[in-house]
N, CA, C and O atoms as a DFTB+ gen file, in Angstrom:
272 C
 N C O
     1  1      44.998     215.214      14.109
     2  2      45.820     214.039      14.474
     3  2      46.718     213.749      13.274
     4  3      47.863     213.349      13.483
     5  1      46.302     213.914      12.119
     6  2      47.194     213.648      10.957
     7  2      48.466     214.435      11.018
     8  3      49.550     213.937      10.711
     9  1      48.316     215.690      11.424
    10  2      49.515     216.555      11.551
    11  2      50.454     216.024      12.580
    12  3      51.666     216.145      12.403
    13  1      49.976     215.444      13.644
    14  2      50.826     214.932      14.704
    15  2      51.537     213.678      14.158
    16  3      52.747     213.526      14.332
    17  1      50.830     212.839      13.540
    18  2      51.509     211.627      12.996
    19  2      52.559     212.001      11.892
    20  3      53.630     211.404      11.793
    21  1      52.196     212.982      11.107
    22  2      53.178     213.430      10.079
    23  2      54.452     214.045      10.729
    24  3      55.584     213.842      10.291
    25  1      54.173     214.798      11.791
    26  2      55.390     215.382      12.508
    27  2      56.198     214.321      13.146
    28  3      57.426     214.405      13.147
    29  1      55.545     213.276      13.717
    30  2      56.337     212.159      14.320
    31  2      57.114     211.399      13.236
    32  3      58.265     211.016      13.445
    33  1      56.490     211.189      12.101
    34  2      57.100     210.457      11.008
    35  2      58.382     211.300      10.553
    36  3      59.458     210.729      10.377
    37  1      58.245     212.564      10.382
    38  2      59.380     213.368      10.027
    39  2      60.498     213.307      11.086
    40  3      61.676     213.122      10.779
    41  1      60.062     213.474      12.355
    42  2      61.130     213.525      13.389
    43  2      61.763     212.197      13.646
    44  3      62.978     212.133      13.832
    45  1      60.969     211.077      13.669
    46  2      61.508     209.838      13.979
    47  2      62.202     209.114      12.751
    48  3      63.115     208.310      12.939
    49  1      61.787     209.394      11.635
    50  2      62.389     208.671      10.437
    51  2      63.144     209.622       9.535
    52  3      64.348     209.447       9.345
    53  1      62.516     210.581       8.995
    54  2      63.126     211.419       7.941
    55  2      64.343     212.193       8.549
    56  3      65.452     212.091       8.025
    57  1      64.148     212.914       9.578
    58  2      65.243     213.752      10.170
    59  2      66.311     212.876      10.830
    60  3      67.493     213.211      10.748
    61  1      65.942     211.764      11.484
    62  2      66.881     210.989      12.243
    63  2      67.672     210.033      11.365
    64  3      68.857     209.828      11.628
    65  1      67.067     209.425      10.314
    66  2      67.697     208.386       9.509
    67  2      68.051     208.829       8.111
    68  3      68.869     208.181       7.459
    69  1      67.493     209.860       7.645
    70  2      67.786     210.273       6.266
    71  2      69.144     210.954       6.137
    72  3      69.877     211.030       7.123
    73  1      69.485     211.426       5.020
    74  2      68.824     211.375       3.774
    75  2      69.122     210.019       3.071
    76  3      70.142     209.370       3.305
    77  1      68.168     209.643       2.201
    78  2      68.364     208.491       1.386
    79  2      68.831     208.788      -0.056
    80  3      68.619     209.876      -0.591
    81  1      69.427     207.849      -0.610
    82  2      70.022     208.049      -1.984
    83  2      68.959     207.954      -3.016
    84  3      69.038     208.654      -4.026
    85  1      67.963     207.130      -2.829
    86  2      66.913     206.951      -3.865
    87  2      65.535     206.947      -3.191
    88  3      65.401     206.763      -1.981
    89  1      64.549     207.153      -4.013
    90  2      63.163     207.175      -3.569
    91  2      62.780     205.790      -3.022
    92  3      62.046     205.696      -2.038
    93  1      63.268     204.731      -3.649
    94  2      63.078     203.338      -3.163
    95  2      63.481     203.128      -1.763
    96  3      62.758     202.517      -0.975
    97  1      64.711     203.664      -1.415
    98  2      65.214     203.544      -0.007
    99  2      64.216     204.276       0.903
   100  3      63.844     203.739       1.946
   101  1      63.792     205.434       0.550
   102  2      62.883     206.202       1.396
   103  2      61.502     205.482       1.534
   104  3      60.883     205.548       2.596
   105  1      61.056     204.840       0.528
   106  2      59.788     204.093       0.533
   107  2      59.920     202.875       1.413
   108  3      59.005     202.567       2.176
   109  1      61.029     202.176       1.328
   110  2      61.214     200.971       2.162
   111  2      61.339     201.402       3.665
   112  3      60.795     200.748       4.555
   113  1      62.045     202.478       3.899
   114  2      62.110     202.948       5.301
   115  2      60.769     203.374       5.825
   116  3      60.433     203.128       6.983
   117  1      60.006     204.011       4.975
   118  2      58.657     204.428       5.370
   119  2      57.777     203.229       5.609
   120  3      57.009     203.262       6.570
   121  1      57.815     202.218       4.855
   122  2      57.051     201.022       5.043
   123  2      57.422     200.333       6.341
   124  3      56.548     199.856       7.066
   125  1      58.737     200.276       6.647
   126  2      59.151     199.726       7.935
   127  2      58.638     200.571       9.131
   128  3      58.198     200.026      10.143
   129  1      58.706     201.885       8.990
   130  2      58.199     202.745      10.054
   131  2      56.760     202.578      10.275
   132  3      56.344     202.532      11.432
   133  1      55.927     202.479       9.239
   134  2      54.498     202.281       9.317
   135  2      54.243     200.935      10.017
   136  3      53.402     200.872      10.914
   137  1      54.941     199.866       9.633
   138  2      54.763     198.588      10.276
   139  2      55.058     198.740      11.776
   140  3      54.268     198.278      12.599
   141  1      56.192     199.387      12.152
   142  2      56.447     199.625      13.551
   143  2      55.294     200.343      14.205
   144  3      54.795     199.912      15.244
   145  1      54.871     201.430      13.608
   146  2      53.819     202.335      14.138
   147  2      52.565     201.514      14.459
   148  3      51.958     201.704      15.512
   149  1      52.181     200.625      13.582
   150  2      50.936     199.862      13.751
   151  2      51.022     198.567      14.587
   152  3      50.028     198.135      15.169
   153  1      52.186     197.973      14.639
   154  2      52.372     196.669      15.302
   155  2      53.161     196.643      16.574
   156  3      52.964     195.772      17.421
   157  1      54.057     197.595      16.716
   158  2      54.982     197.370      17.921
   159  2      54.982     198.510      18.911
   160  3      55.307     198.305      20.080
   161  1      54.618     199.738      18.467
   162  2      54.741     200.820      19.449
   163  2      53.623     200.752      20.457
   164  3      52.499     200.374      20.128
   165  1      53.929     201.118      21.688
   166  2      52.946     201.100      22.735
   167  2      52.193     202.441      22.695
   168  3      52.777     203.506      22.495
   169  1      50.873     202.336      22.894
   170  2      50.071     203.501      22.815
   171  2      49.258     203.619      24.076
   172  3      48.575     202.669      24.461
   173  1      49.313     204.762      24.732
   174  2      48.597     204.954      25.992
   175  2      47.141     204.893      25.897
   176  3      46.499     204.447      26.848
   177  1      46.529     205.327      24.771
   178  2      45.117     205.296      24.550
   179  2      44.625     203.879      24.330
   180  3      43.421     203.633      24.401
   181  1      45.530     202.933      24.064
   182  2      45.188     201.526      23.824
   183  2      45.674     200.635      24.973
   184  3      46.071     199.489      24.762
   185  1      45.631     201.196      26.212
   186  2      46.071     200.479      27.353
   187  2      47.529     200.006      27.260
   188  3      47.864     198.910      27.709
   189  1      48.366     200.824      26.690
   190  2      49.800     200.574      26.540
   191  2      50.147     199.234      25.872
   192  3      51.085     198.536      26.258
   193  1      49.331     198.913      24.837
   194  2      49.643     197.843      23.950
   195  2      49.623     198.362      22.559
   196  3      49.018     199.406      22.314
   197  1      50.279     197.664      21.585
   198  2      50.295     198.139      20.234
   199  2      48.894     198.204      19.660
   200  3      48.020     197.426      20.044
   201  1      48.687     199.104      18.769
   202  2      47.291     199.296      18.156
   203  2      46.831     197.998      17.456
   204  3      45.650     197.661      17.550
   205  1      47.675     197.292      16.793
   206  2      47.248     196.077      16.105
   207  2      46.740     195.006      17.070
   208  3      45.744     194.321      16.839
   209  1      47.508     194.908      18.188
   210  2      47.121     193.906      19.231
   211  2      45.765     194.324      19.920
   212  3      44.916     193.485      20.220
   213  1      45.625     195.594      20.137
   214  2      44.431     196.115      20.758
   215  2      43.266     195.891      19.871
   216  3      42.209     195.476      20.346
   217  1      43.404     196.152      18.571
   218  2      42.337     195.901      17.610
   219  2      41.963     194.391      17.471
   220  3      40.791     194.024      17.383
   221  1      42.985     193.573      17.459
   222  2      42.669     192.105      17.412
   223  2      41.983     191.679      18.650
   224  3      41.118     190.807      18.564
   225  1      42.276     192.200      19.781
   226  2      41.609     191.805      21.027
   227  2      40.113     192.270      21.002
   228  3      39.207     191.574      21.459
   229  1      39.925     193.506      20.430
   230  2      38.608     194.086      20.305
   231  2      37.724     193.138      19.401
   232  3      36.607     192.772      19.768
   233  1      38.269     192.775      18.238
   234  2      37.467     191.980      17.344
   235  2      37.220     190.606      17.891
   236  3      36.165     190.028      17.631
   237  1      38.149     190.058      18.640
   238  2      37.991     188.796      19.337
   239  2      36.832     188.843      20.312
   240  3      36.023     187.918      20.387
   241  1      36.762     189.940      21.060
   242  2      35.760     190.137      22.049
   243  2      34.407     190.263      21.372
   244  3      33.418     189.713      21.856
   245  1      34.350     190.993      20.238
   246  2      33.105     191.177      19.486
   247  2      32.637     189.767      18.941
   248  3      31.450     189.444      18.997
   249  1      33.521     189.014      18.461
   250  2      33.143     187.639      17.903
   251  2      32.599     186.765      19.019
   252  3      31.651     186.005      18.821
   253  1      33.244     186.884      20.265
   254  2      32.774     186.073      21.398
   255  2      31.408     186.501      21.815
   256  3      30.575     185.639      22.094
   257  1      31.101     187.843      21.883
   258  2      29.832     188.297      22.358
   259  2      28.707     188.021      21.278
   260  3      27.541     187.855      21.637
   261  1      29.061     187.979      20.028
   262  2      28.059     187.690      18.949
   263  2      27.722     186.203      19.036
   264  3      26.582     185.845      18.742
   265  1      28.659     185.297      19.430
   266  2      28.419     183.918      19.512
   267  2      27.602     183.557      20.691
   268  3      26.939     182.520      20.686
   269  1      27.619     184.373      21.712
   270  2      26.860     184.122      22.968
   271  2      25.368     184.394      22.833
   272  3      24.620     184.228      23.796
């Protein structure tokens, strides 16, 4: 799976939006891409919701069932 994510990172960010003039520019672009990857992209394995939203719902459900 890591190879798949690395390939998507290269295709979606590095190849499409590069080259950058400095390492800092590349790092900021990478941070923005990771934020998108975790908070906004829809994922079919997560019922077509972003992974962060899916995880938050899971933890909310766990807290509710522990309280009951």
